[in-house]
N, C-alpha and C positions, 0 to 999 in steps of 0.2 A: 667414437666407441670402436671396439675391435669386434671381429667376426672371428670366432673360432670354430672351425668346422673338424669335426671329429669322426673317422670312420672305425668300425669294428666288426667283426663276424664271430667265429667261434671262439669263445672264452671271452669275448666282449662284455657281457652284463656284469661279470665279477670285476673286469678292469675299469668299466665306467663307473661303477661303485665306488671303487677305490679311489679313482680320480675325482668324482664330484664330491664323496665325502670329507675330501681335502682341501677343495677350494675354498675361500672366503666368498661371501655373498656381495662384496662392494666391489667386485672387479669392473672395470668399465669395459664390459664385452656383453654381447649376446653369444650364445652356444648353439650350434647346430649339428645335431647327431644323428648319423646314419649306423643303426646297427641291424646286420642281417638277421631278422627275425619275422616269423609268420604274423599276419594281420591280426590274429586274435591275442597276441600277446604285447603288442607293443603300448598299448594304453595302459596296462597293469604294470609294464616295466617302467613307463613314465612315472607312475604313481608310487612306485617303489623308491625309484632315484630321488623324487621330491621329498621323500620322508627322510632320506638319508644325507640330503644337501643342504647348505645355507643359501642355495639358489634355488629360485623358482623353476620347477621342471614340469613340463606339460608336452602331451603328444601334439606335434604340429597340426594346424588346420589350414586349409586352402585360404590364403588372403591375412593370415596373421602377419601383424608388423613385428619386426624385431625390436626387442627392448632389453635395455641394460639390466643384467642380473637374472636373464631367462636362458633356460635351455630349452630348446625344441627338439623333441624326438621324431624322426620321420615315421610314419606310419607305414606298418609292414604291407607289402604289395603296391607301394607308389612311391615313384621317385619324387624326390625333393630338390627344389632349386631356389634360387632366390632372384628376383626380378630386378631389374635397374632402379625400382622406385622403392627396393627393399623390404619387399612383400613377400611371403612364401608361396611357392608354386608347386601344388602336389598333382601328378598327373600318372597315369599309368604307361601304357606303351610296352615296348619291347625290352627284355632283359638286358641288362649292360653287364658285362663280365659275369655274365650267368645268373645275376642277382638283380631284384628289384625290392627295394631301394638299393640304387648302387650310389656309392660315394664320389665316383667319377662324375656323374651328373651334377652332382652340388658343386664340386670342384670346379668344373668348367664355368658353371654360371658365375660363381665367384671371381674368376680370373678374367670373364669378360666385362661384368658389369660394377666391380667394386674396387675401392682404392685398395691396391695389392699392399700397400705398407700397413695396412688395417686389417689384413687378413693372416691367420695362422691356421694352418692344415695340420691335423694330428692322424697319424694312421697307428692303430692298435692291433692287437693280436687277430687272426683270422686266416682261412683258408683263401687262396687263390691270390689275385693280384688288384682287386678292386683298390681304389684310391691312388695307385701308382701313376697312372698316365695324368689324372687330375693334379697331382702334387707336381709333377714335371711341369706341367703348363703352369700352374700357379707360381712356383719358384721362378719360371721365366720371366712371368709378369712382374715379379717383384715382392711376392709374399715369402712369408718365414714358412718353412716346412719341417716337421717333426715326426720321426718314427719312433716306434716303441723298439728298443734293443731286442732284434730277432734271438740272441741268445737267451733272453730271459722272457721273451713273450711265450704263453701257454701254446699257441700255433703261431709259427713264423712266416708263414706264406705271406700276408699282406705287408708285415713291416719289412721283410726282406726285398720285395719288390719294391717299396718306396725307398729303400736304402739304395737299392741299384737305379732308382729313378733320380738321385741325387739330394735325397733330404739334407737339409742344413743340420739338423741336430739328430742325433740317434742317442736315446737316454732310455735307462731301464724305468719301467711305469712309475715307481715312486719319485722319481726325479722330474718327471713331466709336469706335475701341478707345480711344483717349487720354479720350474723354468718358465711356465705362463705368467706366476704372479711377478716373477723378477722382471721379464719383459714389459708386463702391463705397467708394474709400479716405476720403474725405470724412468719410462716416458712421464708418466705422471708427474714426478719429482722434477724434471727438467725444466 
């Protein structure tokens, strides 16, 4: 099973809706989403994504185990990481890159504890640089990293930082789900 970790900020809800409404429900992956959003909105956002997607979408809870075909959305105000046992960990703590949840916290945990060839990191639209350092660490570990093309992102800060960190692929948003499908299905057919 793949782990697809996605970072988004300003403009992210619409980008995530577009991405998840396009993906089929039978991909061999669990998805972890860090969307910079206040705590009072993440549950309803996860419910809205669930209605638009063929995948199951839920707000992550501490101790959730990854499952194929499920999207876990980090609750606002809590960092999300993945333990070596494959369970979701949620914690408060300091702001990272001026935000909580921060994608870099998740990306670092994936680089440390999980098979990098089964991890795909995606950085979408947003202000700032969250996700860039984590992308670099994941790339160094052997994971695949994808940045939304800064020229087509609503806000180009985060994707541009991911490009500067050496993202493997730089794609306009409509091409990202196609790439994910191709990557996961290619391995399944070999």
